C-alpha positions in Angstrom: 0.0 0.0 0.0 2.8 2.4 1.0 4.6 1.7 -2.3 1.6 2.5 -4.3 1.2 5.8 -2.4 4.9 6.6 -3.0 4.5 6.0 -6.7 1.3 7.9 -6.9 2.6 11.2 -5.3 5.3 11.9 -8.0 2.8 11.1 -10.7 0.2 13.5 -9.3 2.9 16.2 -8.9 4.0 15.6 -12.5 0.3 15.9 -13.6 -0.1 19.2 -11.6 3.1 20.6 -13.1 1.9 19.7 -16.6 -1.4 21.5 -16.0 0.3 24.5 -14.6 2.7 24.8 -17.6 -0.3 24.4 -19.9 -2.1 27.2 -18.1 0.9 29.4 -18.3 1.2 28.7 -22.0 -2.4 29.6 -22.5 -2.1 32.8 -20.5 1.0 33.7 -22.6 -0.9 33.1 -25.8 -3.9 35.2 -24.6 -1.5 38.0 -23.6 0.2 37.9 -27.0 -3.1 37.9 -28.8 -4.4 40.8 -26.7 -1.2 42.8 -27.5 -1.6 42.1 -31.2 -5.2 43.4 -31.1 -4.2 46.4 -28.9 -5.4 49.1 -29.2 -9.0 48.4 -30.2 -10.5 51.6 -28.8 -9.5 55.1 -27.7 -6.7 55.4 -25.1 -7.4 57.8 -22.2 -4.4 59.7 -20.8 -5.1 61.3 -17.5 -3.1 64.6 -16.9 -3.5 65.4 -13.2 -2.9 69.1 -13.8 -4.9 71.9 -15.4 -5.1 72.4 -19.2 -2.6 74.7 -20.8 0.2 74.1 -18.3 3.6 72.5 -18.8 2.4 68.9 -18.2 -0.7 69.3 -20.4 1.4 70.7 -23.3 3.8 67.8 -23.3 1.0 65.2 -23.0 -0.9 66.7 -25.9 2.3 66.9 -28.1 3.0 63.2 -27.3 -0.6 62.0 -27.7 -1.1 63.7 -31.0 1.8 61.9 -32.5 1.2 58.5 -30.9 -2.4 58.2 -32.1 -1.3 58.2 -35.7 0.9 55.1 -35.2 -1.6 53.4 -32.8 -4.6 54.0 -35.1 -6.8 55.0 -32.2 -7.5 58.4 -30.6 -5.3 59.3 -27.6 -7.6 61.4 -25.5 -6.1 63.8 -22.9 -8.2 64.2 -19.9 -7.3 66.8 -17.3 -8.1 65.8 -13.7 -6.4 68.4 -11.6 -6.6 68.4 -7.8 -4.7 67.6 -4.6 -1.3 68.4 -6.1 -1.7 65.7 -8.8 -2.9 63.0 -6.4 -6.5 63.1 -7.7 -5.6 62.0 -11.2 -3.0 59.6 -10.0 -5.4 57.8 -7.7 -8.0 57.5 -10.6 -5.4 55.7 -12.7 -4.1 53.6 -9.8 -7.6 52.2 -9.4 -8.2 51.7 -13.2 -8.1 48.4 -15.1 -4.6 47.4 -16.2 -5.6 47.0 -19.9 -3.7 49.9 -21.6 -6.7 52.1 -22.0 -6.2 54.3 -19.0 -2.7 55.8 -18.5 -1.4 58.8 -16.5 1.0 61.4 -17.8 2.5 63.1 -14.7 5.7 64.6 -13.2 8.1 64.4 -10.3 5.3 65.8 -8.2 4.2 62.2 -7.9 7.3 60.9 -6.2 7.5 64.1 -4.1 3.9 63.5 -2.9 4.7 59.9 -2.0 7.6 61.1 0.1 5.7 63.9 1.7 2.4 62.1 2.3 2.8 58.6 3.6 -1.0 58.0 3.9 -1.9 58.5 0.2 -4.8 56.3 -1.1 -2.4 54.7 -3.6 1.0 53.0 -3.3 3.7 53.5 -6.0 5.1 50.0 -6.1 1.8 48.3 -5.8 -0.3 50.5 -8.1 1.8 51.9 -10.9 3.7 50.5 -13.9 6.2 53.0 -15.1 6.4 53.0 -18.9 8.6 55.8 -20.3 10.4 59.0 -19.4 9.2 61.5 -21.9 10.8 64.9 -21.0 12.7 66.8 -18.4 12.5 70.4 -17.3 15.2 71.8 -15.1 14.6 74.3 -12.3 16.7 77.5 -12.6 18.2 79.2 -9.6 17.2 82.8 -10.2 17.9 85.9 -8.2 15.8 89.1 -8.5 16.3 92.8 -8.0 16.4 92.6 -4.2 19.7 90.7 -4.4 21.9 90.3 -7.4 24.9 88.0 -6.7 26.9 87.1 -9.8 27.2 83.4 -9.0 25.9 80.6 -6.9 29.1 80.8 -4.8 28.3 84.5 -4.0 24.7 83.6 -3.1 25.9 81.0 -0.7 28.4 83.4 0.9 25.7 86.1 1.2 23.3 83.6 2.8 26.0 82.5 5.3 26.9 86.0 6.2 23.3 86.9 6.8 21.7 83.9 8.4 17.9 84.0 8.5 17.8 87.2 6.4 17.5 85.8 2.9 14.2 84.4 1.6 13.4 81.9 -1.2 10.1 81.5 -3.0 8.3 78.3 -4.2 5.0 77.4 -5.9 3.8 76.0 -2.5 4.7 73.6 0.3 5.7 70.2 -1.3 6.2 71.6 -4.8 9.4 70.6 -6.7 10.7 74.1 -6.2 10.2 73.9 -2.5 11.9 70.5 -2.2 14.8 71.7 -4.4 15.2 74.7 -2.2 15.3 72.5 0.9 17.9 70.2 -0.7 20.0 73.3 -1.4 19.7 74.5 2.2 20.5 71.0 3.5 23.6 70.4 1.3 25.0 73.9 1.9 24.0 74.2 5.5 22.2 77.4 5.0 19.6 79.2 7.1 17.3 80.9 4.6 13.5 81.4 5.0 11.0 79.6 2.7 8.1 81.7 1.4 5.4 79.5 -0.2 3.0 80.8 -2.8 -0.1 79.4 -4.6 1.7 78.6 -7.8 4.8 79.4 -9.8 3.6 82.6 -11.5 2.7 84.2 -8.1 6.1 83.3 -6.7 7.9 84.8 -9.7 5.8 88.0 -9.6 6.8 88.6 -6.0 10.4 88.0 -6.8 10.2 90.6 -9.6 8.7 93.0 -7.1 11.7 92.4 -4.8 9.7 90.8 -2.0 11.8 87.5 -2.1 15.5 87.0 -2.9 15.8 83.8 -4.9 14.0 80.7 -6.0 14.4 77.5 -8.0 11.9 78.4 -10.7 10.8 76.0 -13.3 12.5 76.8 -16.6 9.2 77.1 -18.6 8.0 79.8 -16.2 11.3 81.6 -15.7 12.6 81.7 -19.3 10.7 84.8 -20.5 11.8 86.8 -17.4 15.4 85.6 -17.7 15.5 86.6 -21.4 14.0 90.0 -20.5 16.7 90.6 -17.9 14.2 90.9 -15.0 15.8 88.0 -13.1 19.3 86.6 -13.3 19.9 82.9 -13.8 22.8 81.6 -11.8 22.5 77.9 -12.5 20.3 75.1 -13.8 19.6 72.0 -11.7 20.0 69.5 -14.6 23.0 67.2 -15.0 24.0 69.0 -18.2 23.5 72.5 -19.5 20.0 73.4 -20.8 19.8 74.1 -24.5 17.6 77.2 -24.0 20.2 78.7 -21.6 23.5 77.5 -23.0 25.6 80.1 -21.1 24.1 79.2 -17.7 26.2 76.6 -15.8 24.8 73.6 -14.0 24.8 73.5 -10.2 27.7 71.1 -10.3 29.7 73.5 -12.6 28.8 76.3 -10.2 30.3 74.5 -7.3 27.4 72.5 -5.8 28.2 68.8 -6.7 25.6 66.0 -7.1 22.7 68.5 -7.6 20.9 66.9 -10.6 17.2 67.5 -9.8 15.4 67.9 -13.1 11.7 67.7 -13.0 10.7 64.6 -15.0 7.6 64.1 -17.1 6.5 60.6 -18.0 3.9 58.0 -18.8 2.7 55.4 -16.3 0.0 52.7 -16.3 -1.8 50.8 -13.6 0.3 47.9 -12.2 -0.3 44.6 -14.0 -0.3 45.9 -17.5 0.4 43.0 -19.9 4.1 43.2 -20.9 3.5 43.1 -24.7 1.1 46.1 -24.3 3.6 48.0 -22.2 6.4 47.3 -24.8 4.1 48.5 -27.6 3.4 51.7 -25.8 7.0 52.3 -25.0 8.1 51.6 -28.6 5.6 54.3 -29.8 6.8 56.8 -27.2 10.4 56.2 -28.3 9.5 56.9 -32.0 8.0 60.2 -30.9 11.1 61.1 -28.9 13.1 60.9 -32.1 10.9 63.3 -34.0 12.6 66.7 -34.6 9.3 68.6 -34.5 8.4 67.0 -31.1 11.8 67.9 -29.6 11.4 71.5 -31.0 7.9 71.8 -29.5 9.1 70.8 -26.1 12.1 73.1 -26.2 9.8 76.0 -27.1 8.0 75.4 -23.8 11.1 75.0 -21.6 11.5 71.2 -21.7 13.9 68.8 -23.2 12.9 65.5 -24.8 14.3 62.5 -22.9 16.6 59.9 -24.4 14.8 56.5 -25.0 15.3 54.2 -22.1 14.1 50.9 -20.8 11.0 50.3 -18.6 13.3 49.0 -15.9 15.5 52.1 -15.9 12.6 54.4 -15.6 11.1 52.4 -12.8 14.5 52.5 -10.9 14.7 56.3 -11.5 11.3 56.8 -9.9 12.1 54.5 -7.0 15.4 56.4 -6.4 13.4 59.7 -6.6 11.1 58.6 -3.8 14.1 57.6 -1.6 15.8 61.0 -2.2 12.8 63.1 -1.5 11.9 61.0 1.5 15.3 61.7 3.0 15.0 65.5 2.3 11.5 65.6 3.9 12.7 63.7 7.0 15.9 65.7 7.4 14.1 69.1 7.0 11.0 68.1 9.0 8.7 69.2 6.1 5.0 68.7 6.7 2.3 69.0 4.0 -0.2 71.8 4.3 
């Protein structure tokens, strides 16, 4: 009797293994067939920011070009609110079928670092697809204080602790966190003045009410070109094409200060790999288009170099870790 049981167990295990492999093969075939038929309807891209802004412009430039190759409309839907969290949460809870995506920015990783009790979880709920563009912040000084370099600004701040002020688009904004990173790495005592948006922050700087800020390039470029504010450095790893004579923060003497704002496309977690790869391939084709690159540059952005899904995922994970450390070190609390 025991011998029969001993012989039967391996046979049953072999049978179960064969069934499992058959199911995996069937699932793979279904996934491949689904990818070949994709897309069969319009693709909805949620932009969690208002129409007409930097993110919206980039999303529409991308969507207009992708829909030609995909053969289906790419519909941009603005779902602004809660600093980008409203639209992100909508996508996090959507079906992972490739028909609801989100086009968002580094505000996503900052929000995750700043607000640990968000209704969504980055690793559990999102499938990063492709980095599409970057937009550096520019360290600008206004008429109230006009140092000629980043080094002079640092020296002035150290000589006048607590006297200099820096503006941002609000608590938890990329400009705020970049300013706090600057304070932390350079051990400065400067006062943060939050505003309700980037234009308001820049207007008060032009009026001389605040001393400096890390303004988004798209917002600051017109004022820099008009000579109303002075650009001391860009926060990107390399010089920004629209400001070729402005050094990077590293060149200006602040090492390891590569804090571009990123703009990219993400999906709900669980998107079939063939669908993800199809979408990424189409994004990469758009990134190579001269007219797309020119359109982004006109709005203060730079088209990203094509990269893998894995690389983009790691970049976002690293971003969460970096901003979590800044938030903790500086004791930043959301409004």
